[in-house]
Each structure stands twice: as C-alpha cells, then as structure tokens.
TORLO-530917 format. One record per residue (C-alpha): x, y, z. Coordinates in steps of 0.05 Angstrom, whole numbers, plus 5000, padded with zeros to 4 digits. Example, Ala and Ser with C-alpha at 12.3 -4.5 7.8 and 13.67 -1.06 7.14 Angstrom:
2
u: 5246 | v: 4910 | w: 5156 $
u: 5273 | v: 4979 | w: 5143 $
//
This chain:
451
u: 5858 | v: 8274 | w: 7446 $
u: 5801 | v: 8257 | w: 7399 $
u: 5806 | v: 8203 | w: 7346 $
u: 5820 | v: 8233 | w: 7278 $
u: 5806 | v: 8202 | w: 7211 $
u: 5828 | v: 8232 | w: 7145 $
u: 5809 | v: 8212 | w: 7076 $
u: 5838 | v: 8238 | w: 7011 $
u: 5802 | v: 8237 | w: 6944 $
u: 5836 | v: 8245 | w: 6878 $
u: 5821 | v: 8294 | w: 6823 $
u: 5764 | v: 8334 | w: 6854 $
u: 5784 | v: 8395 | w: 6813 $
u: 5787 | v: 8357 | w: 6747 $
u: 5722 | v: 8322 | w: 6765 $
u: 5686 | v: 8388 | w: 6775 $
u: 5709 | v: 8411 | w: 6706 $
u: 5682 | v: 8347 | w: 6676 $
u: 5616 | v: 8359 | w: 6711 $
u: 5609 | v: 8426 | w: 6676 $
u: 5612 | v: 8390 | w: 6610 $
u: 5556 | v: 8341 | w: 6628 $
u: 5510 | v: 8385 | w: 6669 $
u: 5447 | v: 8365 | w: 6631 $
u: 5462 | v: 8290 | w: 6636 $
u: 5435 | v: 8245 | w: 6691 $
u: 5470 | v: 8252 | w: 6759 $
u: 5508 | v: 8187 | w: 6772 $
u: 5563 | v: 8175 | w: 6823 $
u: 5623 | v: 8212 | w: 6795 $
u: 5684 | v: 8174 | w: 6772 $
u: 5755 | v: 8199 | w: 6783 $
u: 5822 | v: 8182 | w: 6754 $
u: 5880 | v: 8156 | w: 6796 $
u: 5923 | v: 8212 | w: 6825 $
u: 5979 | v: 8229 | w: 6778 $
u: 5942 | v: 8202 | w: 6717 $
u: 5951 | v: 8242 | w: 6653 $
u: 5893 | v: 8281 | w: 6624 $
u: 5874 | v: 8286 | w: 6551 $
u: 5929 | v: 8338 | w: 6539 $
u: 5981 | v: 8294 | w: 6571 $
u: 5986 | v: 8338 | w: 6634 $
u: 5993 | v: 8308 | w: 6702 $
u: 5930 | v: 8316 | w: 6743 $
u: 5940 | v: 8348 | w: 6812 $
u: 5923 | v: 8304 | w: 6871 $
u: 5865 | v: 8327 | w: 6913 $
u: 5841 | v: 8306 | w: 6981 $
u: 5779 | v: 8297 | w: 7023 $
u: 5798 | v: 8295 | w: 7097 $
u: 5752 | v: 8260 | w: 7145 $
u: 5760 | v: 8269 | w: 7220 $
u: 5723 | v: 8217 | w: 7261 $
u: 5715 | v: 8192 | w: 7332 $
u: 5715 | v: 8117 | w: 7314 $
u: 5774 | v: 8070 | w: 7302 $
u: 5773 | v: 8037 | w: 7234 $
u: 5775 | v: 7967 | w: 7264 $
u: 5729 | v: 7983 | w: 7323 $
u: 5661 | v: 7971 | w: 7293 $
u: 5641 | v: 7977 | w: 7219 $
u: 5598 | v: 8039 | w: 7222 $
u: 5578 | v: 8098 | w: 7180 $
u: 5648 | v: 8127 | w: 7169 $
u: 5673 | v: 8058 | w: 7146 $
u: 5614 | v: 8049 | w: 7100 $
u: 5626 | v: 8116 | w: 7067 $
u: 5702 | v: 8111 | w: 7063 $
u: 5700 | v: 8040 | w: 7036 $
u: 5658 | v: 8063 | w: 6978 $
u: 5703 | v: 8123 | w: 6966 $
u: 5764 | v: 8078 | w: 6966 $
u: 5738 | v: 8038 | w: 6908 $
u: 5759 | v: 8093 | w: 6861 $
u: 5793 | v: 8146 | w: 6904 $
u: 5852 | v: 8146 | w: 6952 $
u: 5831 | v: 8148 | w: 7024 $
u: 5870 | v: 8162 | w: 7088 $
u: 5840 | v: 8144 | w: 7155 $
u: 5881 | v: 8175 | w: 7212 $
u: 5870 | v: 8143 | w: 7280 $
u: 5880 | v: 8168 | w: 7350 $
u: 5953 | v: 8186 | w: 7364 $
u: 5997 | v: 8139 | w: 7404 $
u: 6052 | v: 8163 | w: 7449 $
u: 6118 | v: 8125 | w: 7452 $
u: 6193 | v: 8136 | w: 7463 $
u: 6208 | v: 8149 | w: 7390 $
u: 6205 | v: 8212 | w: 7349 $
u: 6141 | v: 8239 | w: 7320 $
u: 6120 | v: 8203 | w: 7256 $
u: 6061 | v: 8175 | w: 7217 $
u: 6055 | v: 8100 | w: 7210 $
u: 6017 | v: 8085 | w: 7146 $
u: 5989 | v: 8017 | w: 7126 $
u: 5947 | v: 8001 | w: 7065 $
u: 5886 | v: 7956 | w: 7063 $
u: 5866 | v: 7912 | w: 7006 $
u: 5816 | v: 7963 | w: 6980 $
u: 5871 | v: 8016 | w: 6977 $
u: 5849 | v: 8054 | w: 7039 $
u: 5908 | v: 8077 | w: 7081 $
u: 5905 | v: 8075 | w: 7156 $
u: 5949 | v: 8128 | w: 7187 $
u: 5971 | v: 8126 | w: 7260 $
u: 6006 | v: 8188 | w: 7288 $
u: 6063 | v: 8171 | w: 7335 $
u: 6076 | v: 8227 | w: 7386 $
u: 6136 | v: 8233 | w: 7431 $
u: 6123 | v: 8220 | w: 7504 $
u: 6128 | v: 8280 | w: 7550 $
u: 6084 | v: 8330 | w: 7513 $
u: 6062 | v: 8372 | w: 7571 $
u: 5999 | v: 8404 | w: 7545 $
u: 5942 | v: 8399 | w: 7495 $
u: 5972 | v: 8459 | w: 7459 $
u: 6037 | v: 8422 | w: 7448 $
u: 6000 | v: 8359 | w: 7425 $
u: 5958 | v: 8399 | w: 7376 $
u: 6020 | v: 8434 | w: 7348 $
u: 6053 | v: 8367 | w: 7335 $
u: 5990 | v: 8339 | w: 7302 $
u: 5986 | v: 8400 | w: 7257 $
u: 6058 | v: 8390 | w: 7235 $
u: 6045 | v: 8316 | w: 7221 $
u: 5984 | v: 8333 | w: 7179 $
u: 6023 | v: 8384 | w: 7140 $
u: 6078 | v: 8333 | w: 7128 $
u: 6025 | v: 8284 | w: 7102 $
u: 5999 | v: 8336 | w: 7054 $
u: 6069 | v: 8348 | w: 7027 $
u: 6093 | v: 8276 | w: 7021 $
u: 6027 | v: 8250 | w: 6991 $
u: 6020 | v: 8308 | w: 6942 $
u: 5953 | v: 8331 | w: 6970 $
u: 5932 | v: 8398 | w: 6943 $
u: 5859 | v: 8416 | w: 6933 $
u: 5817 | v: 8380 | w: 6984 $
u: 5751 | v: 8375 | w: 7020 $
u: 5751 | v: 8374 | w: 7096 $
u: 5701 | v: 8325 | w: 7126 $
u: 5690 | v: 8323 | w: 7202 $
u: 5657 | v: 8271 | w: 7245 $
u: 5677 | v: 8305 | w: 7309 $
u: 5684 | v: 8379 | w: 7325 $
u: 5744 | v: 8363 | w: 7370 $
u: 5788 | v: 8356 | w: 7308 $
u: 5779 | v: 8430 | w: 7296 $
u: 5832 | v: 8443 | w: 7348 $
u: 5888 | v: 8421 | w: 7302 $
u: 5858 | v: 8434 | w: 7233 $
u: 5841 | v: 8508 | w: 7237 $
u: 5900 | v: 8526 | w: 7193 $
u: 5874 | v: 8484 | w: 7135 $
u: 5839 | v: 8518 | w: 7076 $
u: 5794 | v: 8467 | w: 7042 $
u: 5752 | v: 8475 | w: 6980 $
u: 5691 | v: 8450 | w: 7019 $
u: 5680 | v: 8435 | w: 7093 $
u: 5629 | v: 8383 | w: 7115 $
u: 5607 | v: 8364 | w: 7185 $
u: 5575 | v: 8295 | w: 7186 $
u: 5540 | v: 8297 | w: 7253 $
u: 5529 | v: 8223 | w: 7264 $
u: 5511 | v: 8228 | w: 7338 $
u: 5500 | v: 8279 | w: 7393 $
u: 5570 | v: 8268 | w: 7419 $
u: 5563 | v: 8319 | w: 7476 $
u: 5512 | v: 8271 | w: 7509 $
u: 5561 | v: 8213 | w: 7511 $
u: 5596 | v: 8192 | w: 7574 $
u: 5663 | v: 8226 | w: 7581 $
u: 5649 | v: 8278 | w: 7527 $
u: 5702 | v: 8335 | w: 7527 $
u: 5679 | v: 8399 | w: 7561 $
u: 5695 | v: 8441 | w: 7499 $
u: 5656 | v: 8397 | w: 7450 $
u: 5594 | v: 8441 | w: 7447 $
u: 5635 | v: 8504 | w: 7438 $
u: 5676 | v: 8473 | w: 7383 $
u: 5613 | v: 8447 | w: 7349 $
u: 5587 | v: 8518 | w: 7344 $
u: 5652 | v: 8540 | w: 7313 $
u: 5649 | v: 8483 | w: 7264 $
u: 5578 | v: 8504 | w: 7245 $
u: 5607 | v: 8571 | w: 7226 $
u: 5661 | v: 8540 | w: 7182 $
u: 5621 | v: 8484 | w: 7150 $
u: 5590 | v: 8490 | w: 7081 $
u: 5545 | v: 8429 | w: 7093 $
u: 5520 | v: 8393 | w: 7155 $
u: 5495 | v: 8321 | w: 7149 $
u: 5459 | v: 8286 | w: 7207 $
u: 5455 | v: 8213 | w: 7224 $
u: 5380 | v: 8213 | w: 7233 $
u: 5316 | v: 8253 | w: 7231 $
u: 5313 | v: 8271 | w: 7305 $
u: 5384 | v: 8297 | w: 7302 $
u: 5366 | v: 8336 | w: 7240 $
u: 5309 | v: 8370 | w: 7278 $
u: 5357 | v: 8388 | w: 7334 $
u: 5410 | v: 8417 | w: 7287 $
u: 5372 | v: 8448 | w: 7229 $
u: 5364 | v: 8516 | w: 7261 $
u: 5440 | v: 8521 | w: 7274 $
u: 5463 | v: 8520 | w: 7201 $
u: 5437 | v: 8543 | w: 7134 $
u: 5448 | v: 8476 | w: 7098 $
u: 5430 | v: 8415 | w: 7141 $
u: 5411 | v: 8349 | w: 7108 $
u: 5386 | v: 8286 | w: 7143 $
u: 5420 | v: 8221 | w: 7122 $
u: 5392 | v: 8166 | w: 7169 $
u: 5425 | v: 8099 | w: 7179 $
u: 5425 | v: 8058 | w: 7116 $
u: 5440 | v: 7987 | w: 7095 $
u: 5485 | v: 7940 | w: 7056 $
u: 5427 | v: 7894 | w: 7039 $
u: 5465 | v: 7841 | w: 7001 $
u: 5514 | v: 7832 | w: 7058 $
u: 5462 | v: 7820 | w: 7113 $
u: 5414 | v: 7783 | w: 7068 $
u: 5466 | v: 7727 | w: 7069 $
u: 5436 | v: 7709 | w: 7137 $
u: 5372 | v: 7686 | w: 7103 $
u: 5406 | v: 7631 | w: 7063 $
u: 5458 | v: 7616 | w: 7117 $
u: 5401 | v: 7598 | w: 7164 $
u: 5388 | v: 7536 | w: 7121 $
u: 5460 | v: 7512 | w: 7131 $
u: 5465 | v: 7495 | w: 7204 $
u: 5532 | v: 7460 | w: 7193 $
u: 5564 | v: 7527 | w: 7178 $
u: 5542 | v: 7562 | w: 7241 $
u: 5598 | v: 7595 | w: 7282 $
u: 5630 | v: 7548 | w: 7332 $
u: 5617 | v: 7592 | w: 7392 $
u: 5542 | v: 7595 | w: 7378 $
u: 5523 | v: 7530 | w: 7345 $
u: 5514 | v: 7489 | w: 7409 $
u: 5471 | v: 7541 | w: 7445 $
u: 5397 | v: 7522 | w: 7451 $
u: 5338 | v: 7558 | w: 7419 $
u: 5302 | v: 7604 | w: 7420 $
u: 5359 | v: 7654 | w: 7412 $
u: 5351 | v: 7729 | w: 7420 $
u: 5410 | v: 7770 | w: 7396 $
u: 5442 | v: 7839 | w: 7398 $
u: 5505 | v: 7864 | w: 7365 $
u: 5537 | v: 7932 | w: 7374 $
u: 5578 | v: 7972 | w: 7423 $
u: 5561 | v: 7956 | w: 7496 $
u: 5567 | v: 8022 | w: 7532 $
u: 5525 | v: 8072 | w: 7571 $
u: 5472 | v: 8067 | w: 7516 $
u: 5460 | v: 7993 | w: 7529 $
u: 5402 | v: 7977 | w: 7577 $
u: 5436 | v: 7929 | w: 7625 $
u: 5376 | v: 7926 | w: 7673 $
u: 5329 | v: 7907 | w: 7617 $
u: 5374 | v: 7850 | w: 7595 $
u: 5379 | v: 7826 | w: 7666 $
u: 5303 | v: 7827 | w: 7675 $
u: 5290 | v: 7791 | w: 7609 $
u: 5341 | v: 7737 | w: 7623 $
u: 5313 | v: 7724 | w: 7692 $
u: 5240 | v: 7725 | w: 7670 $
u: 5253 | v: 7676 | w: 7613 $
u: 5310 | v: 7630 | w: 7632 $
u: 5291 | v: 7584 | w: 7573 $
u: 5310 | v: 7640 | w: 7524 $
u: 5383 | v: 7647 | w: 7504 $
u: 5412 | v: 7717 | w: 7495 $
u: 5469 | v: 7726 | w: 7446 $
u: 5508 | v: 7791 | w: 7460 $
u: 5561 | v: 7810 | w: 7408 $
u: 5606 | v: 7871 | w: 7411 $
u: 5660 | v: 7907 | w: 7451 $
u: 5648 | v: 7932 | w: 7522 $
u: 5672 | v: 8004 | w: 7528 $
u: 5666 | v: 8060 | w: 7580 $
u: 5630 | v: 8015 | w: 7629 $
u: 5655 | v: 7962 | w: 7678 $
u: 5644 | v: 7892 | w: 7648 $
u: 5631 | v: 7868 | w: 7719 $
u: 5563 | v: 7903 | w: 7720 $
u: 5537 | v: 7863 | w: 7661 $
u: 5487 | v: 7807 | w: 7678 $
u: 5523 | v: 7741 | w: 7689 $
u: 5469 | v: 7689 | w: 7679 $
u: 5470 | v: 7619 | w: 7648 $
u: 5427 | v: 7642 | w: 7589 $
u: 5466 | v: 7705 | w: 7573 $
u: 5524 | v: 7692 | w: 7526 $
u: 5576 | v: 7746 | w: 7513 $
u: 5610 | v: 7726 | w: 7448 $
u: 5657 | v: 7786 | w: 7442 $
u: 5672 | v: 7828 | w: 7381 $
u: 5662 | v: 7799 | w: 7312 $
u: 5685 | v: 7821 | w: 7244 $
u: 5634 | v: 7854 | w: 7200 $
u: 5639 | v: 7798 | w: 7148 $
u: 5619 | v: 7746 | w: 7201 $
u: 5557 | v: 7781 | w: 7228 $
u: 5508 | v: 7749 | w: 7178 $
u: 5530 | v: 7679 | w: 7201 $
u: 5512 | v: 7697 | w: 7273 $
u: 5447 | v: 7730 | w: 7254 $
u: 5426 | v: 7668 | w: 7215 $
u: 5423 | v: 7629 | w: 7280 $
u: 5379 | v: 7679 | w: 7317 $
u: 5303 | v: 7675 | w: 7324 $
u: 5292 | v: 7748 | w: 7344 $
u: 5339 | v: 7808 | w: 7342 $
u: 5339 | v: 7860 | w: 7397 $
u: 5353 | v: 7934 | w: 7404 $
u: 5368 | v: 7939 | w: 7478 $
u: 5379 | v: 8014 | w: 7484 $
u: 5368 | v: 8051 | w: 7548 $
u: 5326 | v: 8114 | w: 7544 $
u: 5374 | v: 8169 | w: 7567 $
u: 5409 | v: 8230 | w: 7540 $
u: 5460 | v: 8189 | w: 7502 $
u: 5406 | v: 8154 | w: 7462 $
u: 5360 | v: 8213 | w: 7450 $
u: 5383 | v: 8225 | w: 7379 $
u: 5412 | v: 8159 | w: 7357 $
u: 5392 | v: 8125 | w: 7292 $
u: 5416 | v: 8053 | w: 7301 $
u: 5448 | v: 8025 | w: 7239 $
u: 5432 | v: 7955 | w: 7263 $
u: 5356 | v: 7966 | w: 7253 $
u: 5357 | v: 7958 | w: 7177 $
u: 5414 | v: 7907 | w: 7184 $
u: 5371 | v: 7862 | w: 7227 $
u: 5313 | v: 7869 | w: 7179 $
u: 5356 | v: 7855 | w: 7117 $
u: 5377 | v: 7790 | w: 7152 $
u: 5303 | v: 7772 | w: 7156 $
u: 5300 | v: 7774 | w: 7232 $
u: 5240 | v: 7801 | w: 7271 $
u: 5261 | v: 7858 | w: 7316 $
u: 5240 | v: 7884 | w: 7384 $
u: 5266 | v: 7952 | w: 7405 $
u: 5259 | v: 8002 | w: 7461 $
u: 5224 | v: 8066 | w: 7441 $
u: 5283 | v: 8100 | w: 7409 $
u: 5254 | v: 8157 | w: 7369 $
u: 5287 | v: 8142 | w: 7302 $
u: 5266 | v: 8069 | w: 7309 $
u: 5194 | v: 8085 | w: 7327 $
u: 5192 | v: 8130 | w: 7266 $
u: 5190 | v: 8100 | w: 7215 $
u: 5202 | v: 8026 | w: 7233 $
u: 5152 | v: 8021 | w: 7290 $
u: 5099 | v: 8063 | w: 7257 $
u: 5103 | v: 8019 | w: 7194 $
u: 5097 | v: 7955 | w: 7235 $
u: 5167 | v: 7931 | w: 7215 $
u: 5194 | v: 7931 | w: 7287 $
u: 5159 | v: 7916 | w: 7353 $
u: 5167 | v: 7971 | w: 7405 $
u: 5171 | v: 7955 | w: 7479 $
u: 5204 | v: 7986 | w: 7540 $
u: 5187 | v: 7943 | w: 7600 $
u: 5212 | v: 7872 | w: 7609 $
u: 5139 | v: 7848 | w: 7609 $
u: 5123 | v: 7883 | w: 7543 $
u: 5188 | v: 7856 | w: 7513 $
u: 5169 | v: 7786 | w: 7532 $
u: 5099 | v: 7794 | w: 7502 $
u: 5128 | v: 7821 | w: 7437 $
u: 5179 | v: 7765 | w: 7431 $
u: 5126 | v: 7712 | w: 7446 $
u: 5083 | v: 7740 | w: 7391 $
u: 5140 | v: 7740 | w: 7341 $
u: 5157 | v: 7668 | w: 7358 $
u: 5084 | v: 7645 | w: 7352 $
u: 5044 | v: 7623 | w: 7292 $
u: 5004 | v: 7688 | w: 7299 $
u: 5062 | v: 7726 | w: 7268 $
u: 5050 | v: 7729 | w: 7193 $
u: 5124 | v: 7725 | w: 7175 $
u: 5113 | v: 7722 | w: 7100 $
u: 5071 | v: 7785 | w: 7097 $
u: 5119 | v: 7821 | w: 7145 $
u: 5180 | v: 7802 | w: 7104 $
u: 5147 | v: 7828 | w: 7041 $
u: 5137 | v: 7896 | w: 7073 $
u: 5207 | v: 7896 | w: 7101 $
u: 5237 | v: 7883 | w: 7032 $
u: 5195 | v: 7937 | w: 7000 $
u: 5220 | v: 7988 | w: 7052 $
u: 5292 | v: 7967 | w: 7046 $
u: 5291 | v: 7970 | w: 6970 $
u: 5292 | v: 8046 | w: 6975 $
u: 5353 | v: 8054 | w: 7019 $
u: 5427 | v: 8035 | w: 7013 $
u: 5495 | v: 8062 | w: 7032 $
u: 5509 | v: 8070 | w: 6958 $
u: 5450 | v: 8117 | w: 6952 $
u: 5471 | v: 8154 | w: 7014 $
u: 5542 | v: 8164 | w: 6990 $
u: 5521 | v: 8186 | w: 6921 $
u: 5473 | v: 8238 | w: 6949 $
u: 5525 | v: 8264 | w: 6998 $
u: 5579 | v: 8271 | w: 6947 $
u: 5532 | v: 8304 | w: 6897 $
u: 5519 | v: 8360 | w: 6947 $
u: 5594 | v: 8367 | w: 6960 $
u: 5609 | v: 8369 | w: 6886 $
u: 5556 | v: 8422 | w: 6873 $
u: 5591 | v: 8469 | w: 6922 $
u: 5659 | v: 8454 | w: 6893 $
u: 5633 | v: 8466 | w: 6823 $
u: 5601 | v: 8532 | w: 6841 $
u: 5666 | v: 8557 | w: 6871 $
u: 5706 | v: 8536 | w: 6810 $
u: 5660 | v: 8578 | w: 6767 $
u: 5674 | v: 8641 | w: 6806 $
u: 5725 | v: 8688 | w: 6776 $
u: 5794 | v: 8680 | w: 6806 $
u: 5816 | v: 8736 | w: 6851 $
u: 5876 | v: 8776 | w: 6829 $
u: 5920 | v: 8749 | w: 6883 $
u: 5911 | v: 8679 | w: 6855 $
u: 5920 | v: 8695 | w: 6781 $
u: 5995 | v: 8687 | w: 6784 $
u: 5987 | v: 8616 | w: 6809 $
u: 5936 | v: 8594 | w: 6757 $
u: 5954 | v: 8526 | w: 6730 $
u: 5991 | v: 8505 | w: 6793 $
u: 5968 | v: 8463 | w: 6851 $
u: 5965 | v: 8486 | w: 6923 $
u: 6021 | v: 8461 | w: 6968 $
u: 6028 | v: 8455 | w: 7043 $
u: 6076 | v: 8501 | w: 7077 $
u: 6102 | v: 8458 | w: 7133 $
u: 6135 | v: 8517 | w: 7169 $
u: 6075 | v: 8562 | w: 7169 $
u: 6022 | v: 8509 | w: 7168 $
u: 5984 | v: 8547 | w: 7114 $
u: 5958 | v: 8526 | w: 7046 $
u: 5970 | v: 8570 | w: 6986 $
u: 5954 | v: 8564 | w: 6912 $
u: 5897 | v: 8567 | w: 6863 $
u: 5835 | v: 8607 | w: 6876 $
u: 5774 | v: 8568 | w: 6898 $
u: 5813 | v: 8524 | w: 6946 $
u: 5774 | v: 8548 | w: 7005 $
//
C-alpha cells in the first residue's frame, strides 16, 4: 500500500468569506482561527480540513511535504497519515502530536487482510472515522501520490490538488497502476502543481491548470552553516576528525544516486574525503563503494544538517542520469548554496537550468570533469566573494514561505469562486450546517460548494 499523508486546515469556509470582504487589499498569507473558535456573532465555526496524501514518511527526510505542512501547522491543524502497519490488534488510528501541533496518524490494520480491496475498504472506514471524531467537515484534498485515489474516491472535497513532486512512475518498484491512477487524478483535480520546470513541461498538456513550483529554500536555516564554519569546536563528533578537503552529499541514497561516479572519484582522488549523509533505500548497501576516504554517516535530523555542511569544502549532487532522475528538481541545490558551499552536479536538467546557466553550480558528468571542477573551486582562481554575491541575489527571490503562500492563494481562489455560486436546491435545506461523514456509506453530505 502507498504511504498516505493527510492534513486538515481549520476554517477554510470562514476564511473564504473573509476574503470576499478584503478582495481589493493586498494578498497576504491568509490567517485562520482555531477550529471551534467563536465568530463575531458568537457562533461556533465549523472545522474544515485539507487532506494531503504523500509517499514520504514524516520522519524519513525533511522534504517538500514537510516544508509545506510545517508552515500550515503554524496556524492550522494538520494531520499526516503514514503508511498503515499490520498487527494482531483491531483496526485503529494511532495519533501523536508534535510540538508545532501537527498530528501524525498511523493506521493499524488487522493482519490477514487477503486483498488490496479489503485493505482499501478498511482504510476508507478509518478515514471516515477520523472525519467524524475530529469534526472535519469542509475540506480540501491534496495528493502527493495518485495511489491514494484507491481509498479516497468516496470523498467530496471543496478543492482537489495534485502536487506532482516527482515522476513517481519512473522510480524503482513503482506500482503498475500508478500511471492509470494519475490520469484519473488529473480528471478529478482542480489544480496540479509540479516540483520543477521539466516536470511542468511534461504534465502541462494533461490538465487545464498546471503550475510549476520548483524546489525552494529555508535560507535562514541553511545559512547557519556560514557562521558555524568559524566554530570548529562545535563540529559534529562523527565528522570533526576527518581530514580536508571534504566533499559532501546529503539525501536519499537509492537508484537515483550515481554509485559508479562516487567510486571513480574516490579512487582517482584518495586524498579527498567524501561525506555521504542519508538513508539507503531500495538498493543493497553492499554495492556502495567501501573505500577509506568514503564516509557513510547515516541519516541526520534536518536541524543538524547546517552543522555538517559547515565542515565541507565542496557540496556534491551525485545523481545518475536515468529515467528516475529525468524530472527531478533537487531541493538540496539551493540548500547547499544557502550554506555558502560551492556545488558540482551532474547534468540534471533542473539543475543545469537555471543554476548551471547562471554560473551558480558547476556541471560535470564524468569523473575527470568532476575532478577538474572541484579542483577549480578549491583553488584561488575561484572568485568566492563574487560567486557568493550572485548566489545570495538569486536566493533572495525564493523561499518555502513564498511557495506556500502562492499555492494556497490558488487554492483559496477556487474555494472562493465555488462559495459565490448559488446553492443548489438540494442543499438549501442544509444551509447553515456543516457536512458530516457518514461512516456507514462512506459519503460526505451537507452544504453546497463542498465539492
């Protein structure tokens, strides 16, 4: 079964009515009241929800879904539902709350479910139960994987979004039905967001409203590496005693990682030390190069990455050139740059354009070209001050805050337009009430405009 993430946002309906009253004001990120808060007339505001279905675990790597949801959780309730776990108990949802208020939800399924159909039926029932117990009524449905469509077809959201972060069908082990389900999701979605420009070009003809939102940056977080570099005594214990020069990579180590390139680089320059940070998934760890100058430091928490980056001399994007990397837009590109680290990358299209074309990142594919690029960056010929000025100018125009605000503005516009439409007769009798979830039938009913 695919990993599923759900997020719920409060007061979308009330927010849209407030937007009507301030249409001609500037468009700032929209504030919402806590669910259950009283409005100006003393009435309880109905809870609303924005469900996000993703293929990444919350604690796996801190990526695009986590960046978006963390910002939403600052002023909205958020549920992140992970991949179901089978055990000997009864079906249930285990819910834990993080410091920022985000709730991580883990479905527990009884062992012995004999088919995908049975599993999907149980997941649908658990989602309906979550709707009911959490008071979720009007909501936006936000997908990161088409596979979640299998157990969410019965839902009737106000707005449906497909945030196509990667070409998942090109990944190793991709489900056979993924492409078919993506086409069905295109038919249901109101908006499609893509994780980069090359992916936008591949998807724009498949939907009427496709928007490119390339990888962005939490500048302040990664800029900590610039000052941390001056404090050698605070360097992480597992890196501080490793010699220089250090070349580093952090990210998921899977079929997208160029193992042969790393092996060639490490053998050609045994005096260079290679820091490799991240989980190894979908490949056998035994095939990774095991050389004295290659150091696998394992997974690290997002908050600790600047401390590791501070001790590197050059950052690397060691991506293989294959179907799984054809449309990727690596988040680590601007993260490396924000840390003030020179970068050498293979010719990934969304790195070449714009970073390579602007001279912010060196592009190389062969081990020999990689070595030449790194040697240049380590030499006095590299005008670091001028390069860093251009880096900071480029990064000043992008941030995850800007990305989230732009995304949510598009979502809100659709929700607002639907709220303005006259209610159909069938819904007039329910005006003033909030939709509820019918656990038995798995259907949502209620006010007009809910989907």
